[in-house]
C-alpha positions in Angstrom: 11.5 31.1 2.6 13.2 31.7 5.8 15.9 29.3 7.2 14.2 28.6 10.1 10.9 27.6 8.5 13.4 25.7 6.2 14.1 24.1 9.0 11.2 23.1 10.7 10.0 21.9 7.7 12.9 19.8 7.1 12.4 18.6 11.0 8.9 17.7 10.3 9.3 16.4 6.8 12.1 13.4 8.3 10.3 12.8 11.8 7.5 11.5 9.3 9.6 9.8 7.7 10.9 8.3 10.0 7.9 6.7 11.4 6.2 6.2 7.9 5.6 2.8 6.2 4.3 2.9 3.5 5.8 5.8 0.4 5.8 6.7 -2.8 7.7 9.3 -4.2 6.0 10.9 -7.2 5.6 13.3 -9.8 1.5 15.3 -10.3 3.6 18.3 -12.3 1.6 18.8 -15.3 -2.1 17.9 -13.0 -4.4 20.9 -14.1 -6.4 22.6 -10.9 -9.3 19.5 -11.4 -7.0 17.0 -12.4 -5.2 18.0 -8.6 -8.4 18.2 -6.8 -9.8 15.1 -7.8 -6.2 13.6 -6.5 -5.7 15.1 -3.7 -9.9 13.9 -2.6 -8.8 10.7 -3.5 -6.1 10.3 -1.3 -7.8 11.7 1.2 -10.6 9.4 1.3 -7.7 6.3 1.4 -5.7 8.5 4.4 -3.4 9.8 1.9 -1.8 12.8 2.8 -0.1 13.9 -0.5 2.4 16.5 -0.5 4.7 18.6 -2.4 8.7 18.9 -1.6 11.5 20.4 -2.6 14.3 18.2 -3.4 16.9 19.6 -1.4 14.5 19.8 1.1 13.9 16.1 1.1 17.3 15.2 0.4 18.3 16.8 4.0 15.2 15.4 5.4 16.0 11.7 4.4 20.1 12.3 5.6 18.4 13.1 9.0 17.0 9.9 10.0 18.3 7.3 10.6 16.2 5.4 7.4 18.9 4.3 4.6 17.1 6.6 1.6 20.3 6.0 -0.9 18.9 4.4 -3.6 15.7 7.0 -3.9 18.4 9.8 -3.7 18.6 9.5 -7.8 15.1 10.3 -8.6 14.7 13.1 -6.6 14.8 15.4 -10.4 12.3 18.0 -11.5 9.3 17.7 -9.8 8.6 15.8 -6.3 5.5 14.7 -4.2 5.7 12.5 -2.0 2.1 10.1 -1.0 2.2 8.8 3.1 -0.1 6.3 3.4 -0.6 3.2 6.0 -1.7 0.9 3.1 0.8 -0.7 1.0 -1.1 -0.5 -1.9 -3.0 2.4 -1.8 -1.2 4.6 -3.9 -1.1 3.2 -6.6 -4.5 2.0 -7.4 -5.1 6.1 -6.7 -2.0 6.2 -9.4 -3.3 3.4 -11.2 -7.1 4.5 -11.1 -6.1 7.9 -12.3 -3.7 7.5 -15.3 -6.8 5.9 -17.2 -7.6 9.8 -17.2 -4.1 11.4 -17.6 -0.7 10.8 -17.7 0.4 11.6 -14.0 1.0 10.7 -11.9 4.2 9.1 -13.1 5.6 7.5 -9.8 9.4 7.7 -9.7 10.2 5.0 -6.7 8.5 3.3 -3.2 9.2 2.3 -0.5 7.1 -0.5 1.1 8.9 -1.2 5.0 12.6 -1.5 3.9 11.9 -2.6 0.6 13.0 0.2 -2.4 10.7 0.3 -6.0 12.2 2.4 -8.4 10.3 3.3 -11.9 6.9 3.8 -13.1 6.7 0.4 -14.7 6.2 -1.3 -11.2 3.0 0.3 -10.3 1.6 -3.5 -11.4 3.4 -4.9 -8.9 2.9 -2.4 -5.9 -1.0 -2.7 -6.4 -0.7 -6.3 -6.3 0.6 -6.0 -3.3 -1.5 -7.3 -0.3 -1.6 -5.2 3.0 -0.8 -7.0 6.2 -5.3 -7.0 6.9 -5.5 -9.0 3.9 -2.6 -11.4 4.5 -4.1 -11.9 7.9 -7.7 -12.9 6.3 -5.4 -15.4 3.5 -4.2 -17.2 6.5 -7.1 -18.0 8.3 -9.6 -18.7 5.7 -7.0 -21.0 4.4 -6.2 -22.9 7.5 -10.5 -22.8 8.0 -10.7 -24.1 4.4 -9.1 -28.1 5.9 -11.6 -28.0 9.2 -14.7 -26.9 6.9 -13.8 -29.5 4.7 -13.6 -32.3 8.2 -16.5 -31.0 9.6 -18.4 -31.0 6.3 -17.3 -34.4 5.6 -18.1 -35.7 9.4 -21.8 -34.6 9.1 -22.6 -35.8 5.6 -20.6 -39.2 7.3 -23.2 -38.8 10.5 -26.2 -39.5 8.1 -24.9 -42.3 5.9 -22.9 -43.8 9.1 -26.9 -43.6 10.9 -28.4 -44.4 7.8 -26.1 -47.9 7.8 -26.7 -48.6 11.4 -30.3 -48.4 10.9 -30.7 -50.7 7.9 -28.7 -53.5 9.6 -30.6 -53.3 12.7 -33.4 -53.5 10.4 -31.9 -57.0 8.8 -31.8 -59.1 12.0 
């Protein structure tokens, strides 16, 4: 690869790293062609961009951004692939599901907004992270639940109150 091509790749990668909120750093080496194709297809369905990258180019791209990637530099050893996602847990779900069939991909680390998670043992934690939309739905549901209880209590009380008034009016 020519120096100009490398510089263009570094520039494009640093721009993506600056904008990406959810980045997974994995090792997908030793996957055969069929499994790699299946992984790429799974990523495509979840709108995840899967990209193989050389560690030296990735380091240069990380250094070029304003974000702090110092914690990540130690895991940039061996084969490295990046998963750029729009949801914090979709790549983790794909990795976990894929690991039922093969021992790869291995999670090296993940950057979830400003949080850095290192190590393959954190995959279950990453699967459990909720997306912004899931959190909003939980808040709305928790706010909606007491209102539903109050409304149903008032509705049931209305029938009881009406029956009570009818019974009292009949007594006299």
